[in-house]
N, C-alpha and C positions, 0 to 999 in steps of 0.2 A: 404648194399647200403645205402648212406646218403640221407635223404629226403631234397630236395631243396625248400627254401621259395621264393615265388613270391611277387613282390612289390604291395602295395595297392595304386594304382594311385588315386583313389578317395580321400583317406585320405590325400595324399600329396597335392592334389589340394586344399582341404579344408584348410590345414595348411598354404599354400602359400596365399590363399585368406584372411585368418584371419590376417596374417602378413601385407598384403597390406592395409587392412582396418586400422590396427593400425598405420601403417606408414603414410597413407593419413590423418588419424585423427590428428596425431602429427604435420604433415606439415600444415594441416588446422589450428590447434591451433596456431602454430607459425606465420602463415600468418595473422591470426586474430589479434594476439598481435602486430605484426609489423604494420599492417594497423591502429590499434587503436593508436599506438604510433605516427605514421606519421600524423594521423588526429589531434592528440593532439598538436603536434609540429607545423604543417603547418596551421591548422585552428584555434584551440582554442588559442594557444599562438603565432599566426602569428605576431601580432603587436610588441610583446616583442622581438622576434628574428629579426624582421626587424630593430628595433631600435638598437639592439646590433650589427647587421651587419653594419649598417650605421656608428655607433660609431667607428668601426674598420677602416673605410676608410674616414669618414667625421669628421672633428674636428672644434669646435668653438674656435677661438683664440682671445684674447683681444689685442687691439692695443694701446700702451701707447701714450699719448699726448705729444707734445713738451712743456717743462716747459717754463713759461714766462721768458723774459729777464729782467735784472735789469740795469738801466743806471744811470750815474751821472747827475749832474745839467746841464751839457752842452751836454748831449746826447751821452756820451761815455760809452761803455760797462763795467760794473762792474762784472756781472755774465752772462756767456754765455753757450751754449751747443755745445760741440765739437764731431765730429764723433768718435765712439769707436767700437771695435770688442771684444765681450765677449765670452770666452770659457765656456760652460756649459755642464752639464751631466744630462740626464734624467734617474734617478735611476731605474725606472721600466723597462727600456729597456736594462739594463746592467745585464748580468748573473754573472760575476765575477768582482766585483768592484775593488778589489786590483790589479788584473791583468790589468784592463783597465787604472787605474791611473798610473801604472808603464809604460804602453805603451805610454800614453799621455806624461808622464814626459820625455820619450826618444825623443819626438818630440818638446816639448815646455819647456822653462825654468820655472820650478815651485819650489817654496821654501817650506820648511816644514811648514811655517806659512800659505801658500796658501792651502795646504792639510788640515791642522788643521782647518782653517776657513771654508773650504768646508764641512768637517765632522760635524762641529757644526751646520751648516745650514741644513744638512740632518736630524738632530735630531729635528729640529723645525717643528711646524705644517705647512703644505703646501698642495696645491692641487695636486692630483695624476697626474703623467706625466708632471708636470711643471719642466722646466729646473732649475737646481741648479747651480749658478755661481761658477766657479772654478778660473778664472783669467780674469782681465780686461786689456784692452789696448794691444791686441795682435799686434805684428809687422807683416808687410807684409810677411816676410820670414816664420814666424810661421804659418800664415794663409795658405800659400802655402804648407807647410809640412803636415798640417792637411788635406787639400783638397786632396793631393795625396794618403793619407792613409784612407780616409773616409769610404771605404767599409770594413775596418778591425776594425772600431771604432763604433760599434753599441751603440747608446744612446749618443754619443758625438756630440755636435752641436756648431757652431760658428754663433753668432747672431750679426748683425749690429744694433747699437743703438746710442743714443746721451748721452754723459756724461757731467754732470755739471762741469764747470771750472771757477776758479776765477783768472783772469789774474794778479791781484795785490796782490795775496797771503795774507801774514800776515798783510799787511798794513790796510786792511779793515776787518780782520777776525771777530772782535767782533761786529762791526756795521752790516755787511751783514749777519753774521752767516754762516751756511753751511747746506747742505743736507747730510743725511747718510742713511744707510740701515735700513729698517723697522725691528724692533726687535719683539720678540715673544709677549711681552705685548702690543705693539702698534698694531700688526696684529690682536690681539684678539678683540680690540675695534673699529678698523677702518672699515669704510664702504667698503665691498668687491667690490661693484660696482664702487667706486671711485678709489680704490687702488689695484684692482685685477691685473692690467696690469703694475704696477710699483713696483720697489724694494726700492725706495727712498722716503724720506719725509723730509721736512724742520725741522731741529732740534733746531736751535737757530737764533737769529738776525732777520733781515727782512725776511729771508727765512721761518722762523717759523711764524712770525706775519701775513704775507700775503700768507700763505701756500695754503689756499683754492682758492685764485685767481690765483696764479702762477701755480698751479697743472694742470688745464685744465680738460677736460672730455674725458674719454677713448672711443675708438672706438672698432670695432670688425670685424672679417672676418671669413667666413665659407670656409674651405679648404678641398680638397681631399688629403689624404695621403696614402703612400704605407706601406708595412709591416715593413719597417725600420723607419717609422715615418717621412719620407721626403715628402714635399709638392709637389703634382703633378699639382694641379691647384687651383685657387681661385674661389669659387662658388659665393660668395656674400661678400660685404665689406661695412662697415659704417665707414667713416673716423673720427678720433678723432678731438676734438676741442682744439687748442693750449691754453695754459694758458695766462693770461693777462700779458702784459708788465708793468713794474713799473719804473718810473723815480724818483730819490731821489734828495734832496737838497745837498747831499754830493758832494764835489768838489775834484776831484782827486789831483790837485796840492796843494790845501790847506791841504788835509789829509796827503799828502807826506811831506809837510813842517812841520806839527806838529809832524809827526813820526820822521823825521830827528832831529828836535829840542830836542825831548826827549832823543835821542841818546842812546836808549836801557836801560835807567834807569827805575826803577819801578815807574810808574806814569800814568797820564792820562791828556788829553787836550780835551776840548769841545768848539766848535765855533758855535755861533748862529748868524744868519742873523737878525739884529735888525729890519729891515723893515718888514719881513714876519714871523719871528719866526721859520724859517727852520733851521735844524741842518746841518751846512755846513761841519763840521769835528767832528769826535768822535773817538779818538785814545786812546787805552790802550796798555801799554807796560810793560813787554815783551809780545810777542804774539805767534802765531802758524800759520802754513799753513793750511787753511781750505780745500785745495785740498786733504790733507791726509785723511780727513773724507770721502771723496767721493771714493777714490781708496782703502782705507783701511790702517790703521796704522800697522806697525810691532809691535810686543809685546815690543821690546826693545825701540822703538821710543816713543810709548805711555807711557810706564812706566817712561821714562826719563822726559817727560813733566809733567805727572800727579804727580810725586813725587818731582818736582822741588820746592825748597823753594821760588822761585820767582813767582810761581803760574801764569804761562802764560795763563791758561784757564779762569782766573778771569777777568771779564770785569770791570776794575777799574773805567771806566768812568760812568757806570750806576749802578754797583753793589758795588763798593768800598765805604764804609761809614767811614768818618773821622770827627774829630772835626774841625770845620771851622776856629778856631783861630781868628785872628784879621780881616780876610776878612768879618766877620759878623758885624763889627763895624758900617759901614754906615747904615745898616738896623736898628740896635739898636739905633743909633743916631736919626733916623726918629721916632722911637717909643717914645723916650724921648721927642722930639719936639712935637709930636702929643699929648702925655699925659700931656704936660705942665710942666714936671718936670725939664726941662732945656730949654734954649734958645740959640740962636747963640751968645749972649753976656754973657752968664753965664760962669764964670771961677772958677777954684778951685786951691788950692795949691797942687802941685805934688812933694812930697819929694822922690818919688820912691817906695812908698808902700801905702797901704790902710788898715784901721782897722775899723771893725764894732764896734758900740757902745757896751760897756760892754763886750768886747772880746779882749783877749790878742794876738790872732793870727794876723799875718801880711800877707797881700796879696801883693806880690812884683810885681813891674814893670819889664819889660824885661831888662831895663838899669841896674838893680842891678847885672846882670851877669858880667858886665864889669867895670862900673864906680861907682857903689853904690850911685846913686843919681837919681833924677827924671827929669822932663821936665820943671820945673820952678814954680814960685809962682803963676802965673796967667795964667793957661792953659785953653783955651776955646775949642769949638767943632772943629774948623778948624785946630788948632794946634794939637789937639788930634788925628784927622784923619791923618794929614800929618806925624806926628812923631810916630803915633800909641801908644799913651799914655794909658797904661793899667789902671793906677790909675784913670784917668778921667772916664773911662767906668766902673770900679768897682763902683765908686760913682754914676754914672748915673743909672746903673742897680739896685743898692740898693734902690735908691729913686723912680725909675719908677715902680718897683715891677714886679713880674713874669707875671701876667695876661696881662699887656699891651705889654710886650716884646713878649710873646707867640703869641698874636693876630697879631702883626705886622709881625712876621716871618711867620705866617700862611698865611697872605695876599700875601706874596711873594713866597709861594709855598713850604716852608721848612716843612719837616715832612709828605709830602703827594706826591702822584704821579700825575703829571699834563701832562705828555707826552702822545701823541696819539698812537704812534706805535713803541716805543723803547721796545725791548723784555725784559721782566722780570726785570724792574728797581727796585732798592731798594727804600724804602720810606723815609729813613733817620729817624731822631727822633727829634721832637720839643717837649720837655718835658713839663709836666704840673703837678700840685699837685696830681690830681687823678692818673695820670700815675705812679708816684713814689710810691704812696700808694699801688696800685695794683701790681706793679712790684717788689718793694723792701719791702713793708710792713712798710714804714717809712714816716713821714711827710716831707714836703718840708721845708728846712732850709734857713735862710738868706744867708748862705755861698754858697748854691747852686745857688742862684740868682747872687751873686758876680762872681762866676766862669762862669756863663752864659754870663756875661757882656763882657768877652774876648773870647767867643767862645770855652770854655773848659767845663769840667763837662760832663753832660749827652747829650748835644746837638751834633747831628751827621748829616752830609749832604754828598751828592755825588757830584762829579765834574759836573755831568749833572744838578743837582738841582741848584748848584751855578751859572752855566752859564745862566740858565733860569732866575734866580732872578736878575742877573746882567743886562740881556737884558730888563727885566721889569723896572729896575731902569733907564736904558738908555732911555726908552720910557716914562719917567715921570709917571710910575705907570700903563701904559696902557698894559693890558694883551693880549696874543695871544694864539694860540694852538701850543705848541711845537711839532714838528713832523719831520720825515725823508722824508715822501712821498711828492713829488712835483706835479706829474701828473701820469696818468695811462690810459691804453687803456680800463680799466673798470671804468667808471665814478662813479660807486657805491662806490668805495673805498674812493673817495674824499667826496662824499655825507655823508659817515658814520663818518667823522671826528667829534669829540665832540666840543661843543661850548667852548670858552675860559672862564676861571674863571672871577669873577668880578674884575674890575680895583681897584688898590690901591688908595683910595681917601684920600687926606690930606686937612686939614682945611685951610692951607696956601700953595698955589701952588708954592710960591717962594722957599720953602724948596728944591724942586728938583734941581733948578739951583745952589743953594748955596751948596748942598751936592756934586754936580758934580764938583764945583770949589774946594771944600776941597779934593776930590779924585784926581783932576788934580794936586794939589800941592804935592801929594805923589810922583809923577814922576818929576814934573817940579818946585817944590818948593825948596828953598835953603837947607832945612833940611828933605826933603822927604825920606822915607825909601827905595824908589826905584829910587832915583834921577839919578843913573848911567844909567838907561834905556833911559834918555833923550839925551845922547851923540850922536851927529850926526843925530838926528831925524828931519824931516821936517814936522811933524804933532804932535798933542798933544794927550796924553792918559790920561784918567781918570781911576784910579785903586786903588787897596788896596792889600798890602802884608799881609802874615800871616805865623806864624810858630807854628804848632800844636804840643804840647808836647806829646811825646810818653811814657815817664816814668817820675816819680816824683823825683825831687832832692830837698831835704829839704833846704830851704833858698838859693838855688843855690850854695851851698857850693862846692868848689873845682870842678866846672864844666868847662870843656874844650871840646868844640864841636869836635875839631880836634882829641882829644885823646879818645873820646867816641866811643864805638863799633858802626860801621856804621848803623846797624839795630836798634840802640837805639837813634839815632839822631832824632831831630824834623822833622816832615813832612813840606815841603815847599809849600806854597800856593801863588797864585796870581789870582786876578780877576780884570777885567777892560773892558772898551770899548773905541773904537776909530773910527774916530777922536772925541775928547771930545766935540766939538761944533756941530758936525753933525754925530752922531754915525752910523756906518755901521756894525761893528762886536762887539759882546760881547764874551769874552773869559774867561774860568776858567781853571787853570792849577794846578795840584798837582804833586809833586815829592816826593815820599816816602823817608824819611830819608835824604832829601835834605838840611836840617838844616837852610837854608836862603831863605825866600820868595822873597826878593828883589834880591839876588845874584844868585839863581838857578832857581826858577819858573818864575820870571819876565822875564829873557832873552828868555825863551821859548815862552812866550806870545809876546814879542817884535818881534821875528822872524816870528811869524804867522801874526802879524799886518803888518810888513814890506813887507812880500810876497804878501799879498792881496792888500794893498793900493798902492804898487808901480808897480804892473804888468799892462801891457796894457789890454784894454778891448778886450776880445776874443769873437768870434762869437759863439752864442748858436745854436746848432743843433735843429731844430724844432722836437718836439716829435709827432710822428704819432699815431693817435687814430685808 
C-alpha cells in the first residue's frame, strides 16, 4: 500500500505571501521611479517643456517691410513693387525631398535650373523651418493646382509677397542698379534684425547707395500653427515700417532719348542739369535687364552676358575710364591762361607737328593723317579750340608744365570722385610726377607733358567726370554737388549730401566768356570740327570734340579708319553745353571705336539737346513726403 503525501498549506501560504511582498515591492519601486520621473518632468523641468510645447504651436514670424519706391524727376515710377506669389519648401517638414519635388513638378512648371538653384540655397546657412524659395511668379492656375493638393504636400507653401520691378528695364539698369538675393557672404555680416525677413538686398546703383533707407524696418507677428505648420490664428502683430521713397533727377524721356541716340553702340552719355548739378540722364550701352537679377538668371542667359566682349555689365558712364583726347583742351587752355604761359593773342606756327628742343621725335597733328599739314602760320587759342590744333596744345602744355596743368584739372574734378550718390564711380587719373615715380619707377619726361596736352598718355577720365567738368565750365567755375537724388520722404538723405568742392577761381573772369565763344565756334564756326551739328539748329551749342587713340600708329603711316578693325578705331568724344548763352544742360558722350568725335559722338549729344530744348514744359508731379 502506497503512502500518500498531504499538502503543507502553511508553507504554501508563506510562499505566496513572500511572492506578493516581492511583487508589491517591485510595483512600489516602479511607481516611485515613475512618480520621480513625473515630478522631474512636470515640476523641475516644467518651464522647459512648456516652452517646447508652445514652440510646437506658437511661432514668431518676421514681417518684411515694403521697399521704398524710386521716382524720376517728374514723379514717375522707376522702381516699383508688384504682387508676387512664391513657391517655397520648408525642408524640416519634408520627409522625402526628391518625392516632394517630383510631385510639385507635376503640378507646377519647374526647370532644371529652378531645382538646381533651390538645392544650392538649401546648402546655405539659414534659420531652421524657414521657407526656401523654389519658384517666383506663380500663375493663378498653378496656385489653384497647389491649393487643391495642399494636404498631400507637407512642407510646401505658397507665400504672397511683393517683388521689385523695373518698368524701363535695361534703359536705367546701370543708374538704378538692382536688388538680388542675399548670398552666403552677405548673410554672414548682415544684421539679422534688419534682414531676417527679406531675401533681397540692393546690389548696385541707387538701390545699393540708398539701401538702408529703401529697406525699411521689419515687423513681426506671433501666430498659432497646427501640426502641418499652417497658421490657425494671429496672436500678436507689430507692423513693419516701409522704406523711404526716393526721387531722382533722372528724366525718363531724356534717358530714353540718350539710349536711342547711342543706338546699341558701346558707349555712354551723361547729362547734367547746369542749374542744380542734378544728373538728368546717365546711360551706358549695351545694357541688361535688371529684372533678371530679381527673378533669377538662367545659366545660359547669365553666361552669354557675362562673357560678351561688349561687357554689358560694365557701367561705362561711371566706371569706364578713357583718355579724354581733345575734349580736355578747353581746361588746359584755361591752365595756360592762368599760368601766364599763353594769352588769347598768343599765336604759333602750326606746320602739322611739334618737336621738343634737342629731340628728333615729331609729335603730329591729327591733320597729318589726311593732308600732311597743319592749321596755319599764326594759330591762336580760339582757332586751336575751333579746329582742334594739336600742335598749339603740344606747345602750350610744354611751356605751362605739368604742375599747372595738373592743378587746373584737379580744380575741375579730374582724377577724383566728386559725386554724392553714384554707385562705385571710377576716379580716373590725373597724373603727377610722384604718381609716375611710384607707379612706374620712372621720372616724368617732357614728352609725357606733351602727350597730356592733347588728352593722351596717362590721363584718364570717365564720361561722368567729363560731364561734371563741362557743367562747372558752363557755370563759370562755380561748383555744385553732383548727385542723382532730388528729394526723399527721408529728409536725412538730403541733409547728408556733401558740400561742393571750392569754385574754380581765375584771375581774369573774362576767360570764361572767351572760352565759351571758342567752344561755340567748334559747332558754329566756319572751320569747326563739329560744324555739321549746326545744320537746322535754332539754338547754339558750346562744345568740343575728341578722338582718343586706341593703339599707336607710327607717324600715322598707311592709316585708314574705314579699313582698320572696328575695335582698334579711335574712341569718339563730345562734350558741350547748351544753349551757349544761357546753359541748361551739360553733356558728355563717348562712343567706343566711333572714330569721329564730330561725326559720331556729336550727333548723339545733338539729339539729347534737341529733345530737351524743343519739348514743351511738362507738369511735375509733387513728391509727397
